[in-house]
C-alpha positions in Angstrom: -26.8 12.9 11.6 -25.0 10.1 9.2 -25.2 6.7 10.5 -24.1 3.3 9.3 -25.0 -0.5 10.4 -24.6 -3.7 8.7 -25.6 -7.1 9.6 -23.4 -8.9 7.0 -19.6 -8.2 7.3 -16.8 -8.8 5.3 -13.3 -7.8 6.5 -11.2 -6.5 4.8 7.8 -0.4 10.4 9.7 2.2 10.9 12.1 2.9 7.9 15.0 3.0 10.0 14.5 0.0 11.9 14.1 -2.1 8.8 17.1 -0.7 7.6 19.1 -1.4 10.6 18.4 -5.0 10.5 14.7 -5.7 11.4 13.5 -9.0 13.1 15.7 -11.9 14.1 16.4 -14.8 11.4 14.3 -17.3 13.2 11.8 -16.7 15.7 8.7 -18.2 17.1 6.0 -15.3 17.0 2.6 -15.3 19.2 2.3 -18.9 19.5 -1.3 -20.4 20.3 -2.8 -23.4 21.8 -4.1 -24.5 18.4 -8.0 -25.1 16.8 -10.4 -24.8 19.5 -12.2 -28.0 20.5 -14.4 -29.7 18.0 -13.3 -27.0 15.1 -12.8 -28.6 11.8 -9.1 -28.5 10.7 -10.4 -27.1 7.7 -7.0 -28.0 5.7 -3.8 -26.3 4.7 -2.4 -23.7 1.7 1.0 -22.8 0.5 1.2 -19.3 -0.8 4.3 -18.1 -2.4 5.6 -14.5 -2.5 8.4 -12.9 -4.1 9.6 -10.9 -1.1 10.1 -11.1 2.7 7.6 -9.2 5.1 10.2 -7.5 7.0 8.1 -4.9 8.9 6.0 -6.2 11.8 4.4 -2.9 13.3 1.3 -2.1 11.0 1.5 1.6 12.1 5.0 2.0 11.0 4.9 -0.3 7.9 5.7 1.5 4.8 6.0 -1.4 2.4 3.3 -3.3 0.7 5.2 -6.6 1.1 4.7 -6.2 4.4 1.0 -5.3 4.4 0.1 -8.2 2.8 1.0 -10.4 5.6 -0.5 -7.9 8.3 -3.6 -7.9 6.6 -4.3 -11.5 7.5 -3.0 -11.0 11.0 -4.7 -7.6 12.2 -8.2 -5.9 11.8 -9.2 -2.1 12.0 -12.1 -0.4 12.8 -13.4 -0.6 9.0 -12.7 -3.0 6.1 -13.1 -2.5 2.3 -15.5 -4.4 0.4 -14.6 -5.5 -3.3 -15.3 -2.2 -4.4 -13.1 -0.2 -2.1 -16.2 1.2 -0.1 -15.9 1.3 3.9 -17.8 -1.7 5.3 -17.7 -2.5 9.6 -15.0 -4.5 10.9 -13.9 -4.3 14.6 -16.7 -1.5 14.4 -19.7 -2.8 14.0 -21.5 0.7 13.5 -21.1 4.1 13.3 -22.4 7.3 13.4 -21.3 11.0 12.2 -23.3 13.5 14.4 -21.7 16.2 12.6 -19.1 16.5 9.6 -16.2 16.3 12.1 -17.2 13.7 14.8 -17.4 10.2 14.3 -18.9 7.4 16.9 -18.0 3.9 16.7 -19.5 0.7 18.5 -16.9 -1.6 19.0 -18.2 -5.5 18.4 -18.8 -7.0 21.7 -17.2 -10.5 19.9 -14.1 -8.9 18.8 -11.0 -10.8 20.4 -7.0 -10.7 20.1 -5.6 -14.2 19.4 -4.7 -14.6 22.7 -8.1 -14.7 23.9 -8.4 -11.4 25.5 -11.6 -9.1 24.5 -10.9 -6.2 22.5 -12.1 -2.9 24.1 -12.4 0.7 23.5 -9.0 1.4 25.3 -7.4 -0.7 22.4 -8.9 1.3 19.8 -8.1 4.8 21.5 -4.6 3.5 22.9 -4.4 2.1 19.1 -5.4 5.5 17.1 -3.6 7.6 19.8 -0.1 5.7 18.8 -0.7 5.8 15.2 -1.2 9.5 15.1 1.7 10.4 17.7 5.0 12.0 15.8 6.8 10.1 18.2 5.7 6.5 16.8 7.2 7.7 13.5 4.1 6.5 11.2 4.0 8.3 7.9 0.5 6.9 7.4 -0.6 9.2 10.7 -1.2 11.8 7.9 -3.8 10.2 6.4 -5.7 10.1 9.5 -6.5 13.9 9.1 -6.3 16.6 12.0 -7.7 14.5 14.9 -8.7 17.0 17.9 -9.5 14.1 20.2 -9.9 10.2 20.7 -12.1 9.1 23.4 -14.1 6.6 25.1 -17.5 6.9 27.0 -17.7 3.1 27.7 -15.9 0.0 26.9 -17.6 -0.5 23.5 -17.7 3.4 22.3 -15.1 5.4 20.8 -15.5 8.8 19.6 -13.5 11.0 17.0 -13.2 14.6 16.7 -11.5 16.5 14.1 -10.5 19.7 13.9 -12.2 20.1 10.7 -14.0 17.7 8.4 -11.7 15.1 7.0 -13.6 13.1 4.1 -11.3 10.2 3.9 -11.2 9.2 7.6 -13.2 6.1 7.2 -11.2 4.6 3.9 -8.1 5.5 6.2 -9.2 3.1 8.9 -9.0 0.2 6.4 -5.8 0.1 6.0 -3.7 -2.3 7.5 -1.5 0.8 8.8 -4.5 1.7 10.8 -5.0 -1.7 12.5 -6.1 -2.1 16.3 -3.0 -3.1 18.6 -3.6 -5.0 21.9 -2.5 -1.7 24.1 -2.6 -3.5 27.3 -0.2 -6.1 26.3 2.2 -3.5 24.8 2.0 -1.0 27.5 2.8 -4.3 29.8 6.0 -4.8 28.1 4.6 -8.7 27.0 4.4 -7.7 23.4 6.3 -5.6 21.0 5.2 -4.8 17.7 8.7 -4.5 16.2 9.3 -8.0 16.6 6.1 -10.0 16.7 2.3 -9.9 15.6 -0.7 -10.1 17.9 -4.0 -9.0 16.1 -7.8 -9.8 16.0 -7.3 -10.7 12.3 -8.4 -14.4 10.7 -4.7 -15.6 11.5 -1.8 -15.7 13.8 1.7 -16.3 13.3 3.1 -19.2 14.8 6.7 -19.6 13.3 8.9 -17.8 10.9 12.4 -18.4 9.2 13.9 -15.0 7.8 13.9 -15.0 3.8 12.2 -18.6 4.2 8.6 -19.2 5.4 6.0 -18.1 7.8 3.8 -20.5 9.1 0.1 -18.7 9.8 -2.9 -20.6 11.7 -6.3 -20.0 12.3 -7.1 -17.7 15.0 -9.8 -19.7 17.2 -11.1 -16.2 18.4 -11.8 -14.7 15.5 -14.9 -12.4 15.7 -16.5 -13.8 12.4 -18.0 -17.5 13.1 -17.3 -20.2 11.1 -14.0 -18.2 9.7 -11.5 -18.5 8.4 -12.4 -22.0 6.7 -8.7 -22.7 5.9 -6.7 -23.6 8.8 -3.1 -23.1 8.1 -1.2 -20.6 5.7 2.7 -21.6 4.8 3.7 -18.6 3.5 6.9 -19.2 1.6 9.5 -16.5 0.2 10.5 -17.1 -3.5 11.9 -14.4 -5.2 12.0 -16.1 -8.8 9.1 -16.0 -10.6 10.2 -19.4 -12.4 10.2 -20.9 -8.7 7.0 -19.8 -8.0 5.5 -21.1 -11.3 7.3 -24.7 -11.0 5.7 -24.9 -7.8 2.1 -24.4 -9.1 3.1 -27.1 -11.3 3.9 -29.8 -9.4 1.7 -28.9 -6.7 3.8 -27.9 -4.0 2.6 -24.4 -4.1 -1.1 -23.8 -4.0 -1.5 -20.1 -4.7 1.1 -17.5 -5.7 1.3 -13.9 -6.0 3.5 -12.0 -8.6 5.4 -8.6 -8.6 4.7 -6.6 -11.7 6.6 -8.1 -14.3 6.7 -8.5 -18.2 7.0 -12.1 -18.0 4.2 -13.1 -15.7 1.4 -13.4 -18.4 3.7 -15.4 -20.8 5.0 -17.9 -18.0 1.5 -18.7 -16.8 -0.2 -19.0 -20.1 1.5 -22.6 -20.2 0.5 -23.8 -16.9 -2.5 -26.3 -17.1 -5.1 -26.1 -14.2 -4.2 -22.5 -12.9 -6.6 -19.7 -12.6 -5.0 -16.3 -12.9 -6.5 -13.0 -11.3 -5.3 -9.9 -12.1 -6.9 -6.9 -10.0 -7.1 -3.3 -11.0 -5.2 -0.9 -8.8 -5.0 2.5 -7.4 -1.4 2.0 -7.0 0.6 3.8 -9.3 4.6 3.7 -10.3 6.2 7.1 -10.3 9.5 8.7 -11.6 10.8 10.7 -9.3 13.2 13.5 -10.0 15.1 15.3 -7.2 14.1 19.1 -7.0 15.9 19.4 -3.4 19.6 18.0 -3.5 21.9 20.9 -4.7 23.9 18.4 -7.1 20.9 17.3 -9.0 20.5 19.0 -12.5 16.2 18.6 -11.6 16.0 21.6 -9.6 15.6 23.1 -12.8 11.9 22.7 -13.5 11.8 23.1 -17.7 14.1 20.1 -17.6 11.9 18.0 -15.1 8.8 18.8 -17.6 11.2 17.9 -20.7 11.5 14.3 -19.0 7.9 14.1 -18.2 7.1 15.0 -22.1 9.7 12.4 -23.3 8.2 9.6 -21.5 6.3 6.7 -23.6 4.1 5.5 -21.2 1.7 3.2 -23.3 5.2 1.3 -24.5 6.0 1.1 -20.6 2.7 -1.0 -20.2 3.5 -3.1 -23.3 6.8 -4.1 -22.6 7.2 -3.9 -18.8 3.9 -5.4 -17.8 2.6 -7.6 -21.0 -0.2 -4.9 -21.6 -1.7 -5.1 -18.3 -2.4 -1.6 -16.8 -3.3 1.8 -17.6 -1.6 4.9 -18.1 -2.2 7.2 -15.1 -2.2 10.9 -13.8 -1.7 11.6 -10.4 -5.2 10.6 -9.8 -5.2 6.5 -10.6 -7.9 6.0 -13.4 -10.3 4.0 -11.2 -11.1 7.2 -9.4 -12.2 9.1 -12.6 -10.9 12.1 -10.7 -8.7 13.9 -13.3 -9.4 15.0 -17.0 -5.8 14.0 -18.5 -6.8 16.2 -21.6 -6.3 19.6 -19.6 -2.8 18.5 -18.3 0.4 20.0 -20.2 2.8 17.5 -19.3 0.8 14.4 -19.8 1.0 13.2 -23.1 4.3 12.3 -25.1 5.7 15.0 -27.4 9.3 14.5 -28.1 9.8 17.7 -30.1 8.3 19.9 -27.3 10.5 18.2 -24.9 13.4 19.2 -26.9 12.4 22.6 -26.9 12.0 22.7 -23.1 15.3 21.3 -22.8 16.7 23.8 -24.9 14.9 26.6 -22.8 16.2 25.1 -19.5 19.7 25.7 -20.6 21.0 22.4 -18.8 22.3 21.1 -22.1 22.7 17.3 -22.6 23.6 15.9 -19.4 24.3 12.5 -17.6 22.1 11.8 -14.2 22.1 8.8 -11.7 19.4 6.9 -11.9 19.0 4.5 -8.6 16.4 1.8 -8.4 15.4 -1.0 -6.0 15.9 -4.8 -6.7 12.9 -5.7 -8.9 12.2 -6.7 -12.2 9.7 -4.0 -12.8 11.9 -1.0 -11.7 14.9 -2.6 -14.0 12.6 -2.8 -16.9 10.8 0.8 -16.4 14.3 2.0 -15.9 15.5 0.9 -19.1 12.5 2.3 -21.1 13.1 5.7 -19.5 16.7 5.7 -20.1 15.8 5.1 -23.6 13.0 8.0 -23.7 15.4 10.6 -22.5 18.3 9.7 -24.9 15.8 10.6 -27.6 16.1 14.3 -26.2 19.8 14.3 -25.5 19.8 13.0 -22.1 22.0 10.0 -20.4 20.7 8.3 -17.3 23.0 5.8 -15.8 21.3 3.3 -14.0 22.5 1.8 -10.5 20.5 -1.1 -8.6 20.7 -1.1 -5.0 19.2 -4.0 -2.3 16.0 -2.7 -0.8 17.2 -1.3 2.4 20.0 0.6 1.0 17.9 2.0 -1.9 14.9 3.0 0.7 17.6 4.8 2.8 18.7 7.0 -0.1 15.5 7.8 -1.4 13.5 8.0 1.7 15.6 8.5 4.7 18.4 11.0 3.8 17.6 14.2 3.4 18.6 15.6 0.7 18.2 12.2 -1.1 21.7 11.8 -2.9 20.5 10.7 -6.0 19.3 12.3 -9.2 16.2 10.0 -9.9 14.7 6.8 -8.9 11.3 4.8 -9.5 8.9 3.3 -7.0 5.2 3.1 -6.7 2.9 4.7 -4.3 -0.5 2.7 -2.9 -3.2 5.0 -4.2 -5.9 3.9 -1.3 -9.1 4.0 -1.6 -9.9 8.1 -1.8 -8.4 10.0 -4.3 -7.9 13.1 -1.8 -5.5 10.6 -0.1 -3.2 10.8 -3.1 -1.5 13.6 -3.1 -0.4 14.1 0.5 3.1 12.6 -0.5 3.7 16.3 -2.7 3.7 17.8 0.4 7.3 17.5 1.9 6.5 19.1 5.3 3.7 17.0 6.1 4.5 13.8 4.4 8.6 14.0 5.5 10.0 11.0 3.7 9.4 13.0 0.4 11.5 15.8 1.7 14.5 14.7 0.4 13.3 15.3 -3.3 10.2 17.1 -3.2 10.5 21.1 -2.7 7.9 23.2 -0.8 5.1 24.7 -2.7 2.8 26.6 -0.7 -0.1 26.9 -3.1 0.1 23.4 -4.1 -0.2 22.5 -0.2 -3.3 24.8 -0.3 -5.1 22.9 -3.2 -4.0 19.5 -1.0 -5.6 20.6 2.2 -8.9 21.8 0.5 -9.4 18.8 -1.5 -8.7 16.5 1.7 -11.8 18.6 3.5 -14.4 18.3 0.9 -17.0 15.5 1.2 -17.3 12.9 -1.8 -20.7 14.2 -2.6 -19.3 18.0 -2.6 -19.9 19.6 -5.6 -16.9 21.6 -5.3 -14.7 18.4 -4.9 -14.1 17.4 -9.1 -12.6 20.9 -9.5 -10.6 20.9 -6.7 -9.2 17.5 -7.9 -8.7 18.5 -11.1 -6.9 21.4 -10.0 -4.6 19.4 -7.8 -3.7 16.9 -11.0 -2.5 20.1 -12.9 -0.6 21.5 -10.2 1.4 18.1 -9.8 1.7 17.7 -13.5 3.3 20.8 -13.8 5.7 20.6 -11.1 7.0 17.3 -12.7 8.9 16.2 -9.4 7.0 12.8 -8.9 5.8 12.0 -12.7 2.9 9.2 -12.6 3.7 6.6 -15.0 1.1 3.7 -15.1 -0.7 1.8 -12.8 0.7 -1.2 -10.8 -1.1 -4.4 -11.1 -0.5 -7.5 -9.2 -0.9 -11.1 -10.3 -2.1 -14.0 -8.0 -2.5 -17.4 -9.4 -3.8 -20.7 -7.8 -4.4 -24.3 -8.5 -7.9 -24.5 -9.1 -8.2 -28.4 -7.9 -7.3 -27.3 -4.6 -9.9 -25.0 -4.0 -13.6 -25.4 -4.0 -14.2 -21.7 -3.3 -11.4 -19.1 -3.8 -12.3 -15.3 -5.0 -9.5 -12.5 -4.5 -11.0 -10.5 -6.9 -11.1 -6.9 -5.6 -10.2 -3.4 -6.5 -7.0 -2.7 -4.8 -5.6 0.5 -3.2 -3.9 -1.3 0.0 -1.7 -4.1 -1.3 -4.1 -6.8 0.5 -3.1 -9.5 -1.9 -5.0 -12.5 -0.6 -8.3 -10.4 0.0 -11.0 -12.5 1.3 -8.9 -15.6 1.8 -10.7 -16.1 5.3 -13.7 -17.1 3.1 -11.9 -19.7 0.9 -12.8 -23.4 1.0 -10.5 -26.1 0.2 -11.9 -29.1 -2.0 -12.8 -32.6 -0.4 
């Protein structure tokens, strides 16, 4: 039997709904009565982020821009520490009586921000809702093959699997596995698609679409004395220059930045600012459509030629100011893939030209659809230059985010030849390859073809525990198979930057390894200067 218990704890959308319009433009969400009597006000901060959080339902949220806000409002059974290791959260302890069973003890002091005690029924109902195909959660696949979810009393939950699933505790730490107030949801007094009601350190009290959010301290939060900062105002500011100007003039205390080539240079001249750039398991990918009958990339040798043409080190230098690492499908942080054993990982233009000739496709023009961020635009231009060296012409087209998401992840087949996006790498390497099985993933089926042999390799890796001696070879075999398929070609790691005014904070440390887009990791423990 494996048992985990700790006394010192740290916490860590459906796509179509987003496309069809999401939330109202100005709404009050989960308004509370304010701070408990005698509780220190704690002060307030302003956090500026580049993109709106449009997806409110943790179980169906597919965008990192929403995860970073959901992380402040919701908790899960587990959390991740600064090294991406699972630690207790709403589950104060757990036991593993056999490799396929987990028994969780729910903490007695956990409450939702409306004051109601969190019970086993909320946990059971949330996990069942998450894993129900009718919910439409893409993350249900990262929960493994669950056989049953049950409770024996108000504070004990048992999850049994059809077969061992190694990443389960890591999966539970994602905001997508958050525990929802199932009583209110079933009664119809809470709609997770339109509002937020969690047991995390903060609660939402107001929101104006594309402008700002106001979050206040959850006075019922289970960690005594936390959070120390009473109010976080979240401003939506797309332009890097606007956020930097706010840091300069003091109207913004914390600013986060999408991966951008200019961020380091722009921040270097700002006095009194600390900058944190966290290593990440998230990776940018080049998608080549091997499903759509009008896509030239149904040809495998053509895809491999493109892979060999890519100058990934230059992408880091030009697109991200030298920050980041070249990645295989297994991000470098995991140390799970020997890239020297991969055929199409390193740049080789002459070999790429030879493969293009073997493909019989010829020198073609293809459509390259990307989303509306600076990182995508710079990467796309670099890729356009790379493939031009072997005789291919990429026609870049930029779409707004909802249109781009529909085209790439909703339409089947996807009506484009190529695109760029990033996937979260999460906290266990066995979680990464799932999106290469289109039958399971669903949202990648518009461009990734079925490959039964690869699917078998994915299933095997997900069943091997982290200390199983067969795991390294299993993961390496997966790396090689995905490298050869060249449908979703890993490029470089994605590193987010957080900058904050040093004078504002007596204590603020959001440095951590990241795989879940938790931008303000640990903010509930931050303290303001007097």
